[in-house]
N, C-alpha and C positions, 0 to 999 in steps of 0.2 A: 222848410223841409224838411219833414221828418225820415229818418234812415228807410224804410220798407218804401216809399216813393221816390229814395233816389236810388235804391236797389234797383228800380223796375228800368228803371233809365242806363244802365250799365251792363255790358256784354258780360255773359255767363265768365269770362276769362279774366276780364277785368274786374270785376265782382269779386273772382276768385283770389287775384292780389292784393285786393285791397283787403281783404279781409283776413289775409295771411301777414301782410304787412303789420295792420294792426295788433295782431297777435302775438306778432313778433315782439313789436314796442310796447304791450301790456305787462308781458313776461317778463323783462327786463330789468328791473329792481327787485322782483322775486327772485329771481335768478342770482342774482349777482351778491345783493348784501343781506345781512340778517341786520334786525333792531335787536341792541344789545343792551341797552339800558332807557331808562325812565317808565317803565310802568304804566305802558300804554300812551304815552306823549309822543312816539314816535310812529309814523303813521304810512304806508304802504296803500296806497289809494288808485286801485285800476292798475297796479304795475308799472304805470309810467309817470308817478308823481308820489316825491316821499316826502312827507313835511317830519321838522321836528319840532317841537313844541316845549318851551320853559316858563313853570310857574313860581309860588313861591316854596311849592314843596320839592320840585326836582325838575331838572334839563332833561336832555337825553338825549341818545349816539348812536349811530352806526356805522358797522365794518364791513369790509370785501369779503367774500368767501375766498376768493384768488390771493395770493401773494404774487408781486411784481418785482421783476428784478430788470428794470429800466421800462421805457413805456413811456406813449405820448398818451395823456389821460387827460380828458376831457368832464366838466360836470358844468351845467348850465345852474345858478343860485338866484333865489328874488329872496334879499333878506328880510333881517323884520324889520317892520317899515313904524311911521310916527316916533314917540319916545323910546328908544332903545337902550338910551345911556344905562352904562352897567353889565349890557348884555355881551356876550362873545360868541359868534360863530365860527367856528375851525372845523378846516376843511385840509386832511395833510394826509400825507403817506407816514407809516412808520413800522420797523422794525421792533423784535423785542428783547427784552437781556439789559444787562445796565451800559451795557456799551452799543446802545441802539443809535439808528440811524432816524432821521427824520428830516422831512419838507414841507413847510407849512403856511399855509394859506389863514389866517387870522383877520376877521374881521369885528372890528370894535363899534360897539353902539355909541350913540350919539342923542342929543337934544335934539329934537323937531328941530329942525331946518339948519342945522349944523352936519357937514359933511362927515362920515362915514372915514376910519383911519382902517386901510388895508396895512396887514403886519405881518411883514414875510420874514423866515427865518431858514436857517440851515443847520441840522446836526449832524454830525458825524464821529463814529464812536463815542457816541454821549457827550461831548460837547458843543455846545450852539453859538452864543453870543455873537448872531452876523444879522440883527435886526434890521430890514431896511422899511420904511413905512411910507405909505402914497394914499393921497387924498384921488379921487376917481372924478374922472372928465364927467360924468352923469349917475341919475341918481339909483343907485343898486336898489332900491324898495319898491322901486316903479313897475320894473319887468325883470325878466331873467337875462342873465350875463352869462358870459360862457367864461369861466377860469380855467385857466391849464394849465398840464406840469407837462413839460418835457423834459426826461431826465435819461441819459443815455451816459457813455462812460468819460464823454468832454465835460458836457455841460449840465446845469439844471436850469430851465429858464421858465420861469412864471410869465403866464400872457393874460390879457384879458379881452374879450373877446378878438382875439388874434394879434393884438399890438403886445410886444413882450414889455415886461415893466422893468425885470432883473435879469441877469442872468451870472448865475454863479458858476465859476468857470474850475475843471481840475486843477489845484496848485499842489497837487503831490510833488511837483519837480520843485517844490520851494518848503517843503516838510509840512504839508497841509491834508490832513488825512479827506479824504472822498469817497461820497457812499457810493460803492461801489460792489461790496462782499456778501450784503444781506439783504434778503429779499421783504419786500416790504406792504402791508396791506394800506388801504382806502380805509381813512376813516374821517366819520366828522360828527362834533356836538355841538348843542348850543348851551349855554351854564351862565349862571350867575357870576361875574366878576368884578363887583363892584367895588371892592378892596382895591383897582388898580386901574381897569378900563376905561375909564374916561375921565379926562384929565387928572390922570394919577389917584383916582378914588375918590378924587372930589365930589363927583355927582355921585349920587346914589340909585339904585335901580328904583323906578317907582314901581311898586305893585298893583297898584289899580290899572294901572296897564296891561297887567297879563289877563289870558297867556299872550306869551311872547310867540309868534311861529314865525322859521325860515322855510324855504321849500326849495325842492332839488325835485330836475330833469334832465334828459338827454344824456344820461352817462356813455361815453365810450373810451373805450379801450382797446381800439382794434388794432392800432401800434402796439403791443406793450409783447412782455415775455413772462408768461407764466409759470410759477415755479410750484411744481408740485410732486411728493415724494424726491428733494430734492435734484430734480431733473425741470431745466428750463424748456419751454418751448420752442425758444428762438435757438437750441445748442443746434447747430451743424444747417441753421437755414440762411439760406443768399436773402432770402426775399426782404427781409428788416433792415439790411444792410444800409440803406437810405438813411433812414431817423437813428440807427445808432451812431451815425458819424454826422449828424445835421450839425449845422452852426448855422448862428444867424447872419444871413446873407446883407448886400449892403442898406437895401431898403429898411430893412428889420432893426440893422443898427442906429438907424438913422431915427426911426420911430420910438426905439428905446431910449437912445437923448433924448428925445422931446418929451417924453415922459417925465424921465430922471431929471430934465429943468424945470418942467412946469410943474410936477408933482408928486414929487418927492418931499417928504416933511424929516426925516432921518437916515441918515446912513452911518454904521458903525463907524466906516471907513472914515471918516469927520471928524469921528466925535473924541479932540484931542483931550478932554478933561478925564475920559475913560479909559482910554491908554496915552499916560503922560509919559513912560517909555519906549511910546513908538506904536503905531499902529500893525496890525497882524501883517503878516506876508504877504498873503495874496491879496490885501488891497492895493499893492504895487504894480498889479498885472494889470494890465493896458486891457 
């Protein structure tokens, strides 16, 4: 059924809501993000879909127009399908400067039929080395899935389709810096990293498969503090108190344990060869 015949069956007020709702959705990516590099390889399509592409000349990327100081950030991604070996789709929050803060999702491509690796990391004051890696319990190239970051003064929680996969807790009490003083923008990029991304660089990018494309939709930052001219939109607001102090309830803690037991493939807090003198202090926190 075409739009014209469909619209005749709607009461006028419902049609108005339908049109307004779609116009709000279609303006989202245009309003929220800028394509920052890639010479046309990054595209916003009808406002509600964004794609990044990679070929043997260049990748592409985008960043948010807003800076955030704490927030609940959701984005749906569909990753590069088929033989994605050598490619990395990075989706992250980052501040500027030499002592930057950063919260990373990175999706490491693989040979057809082999699982993607979801690489997570947290930088505070320019120091990272806090990697955890996971497989997923579904094919992330077949459809869109929601990848979320909850960032508040107590926790950074990485979630996939509402299931937490990692909880990085504020460990300032034991001397570990925590990202809480620098506003961050949302970034994403699709790029070639075949020197390390797939099996430590043993598997190279197959450029006959190019262009490689990742897709994005349904960005949400409804619960987030936007920083403009040094002032946060959450200053003096009590309406954001719930998510600003949110912690994992018992059900989500159980789901987190399930993911980490069955799908975690690397945890820096278990890598004794990397830390022969003892694990970082945050590793001892329950």
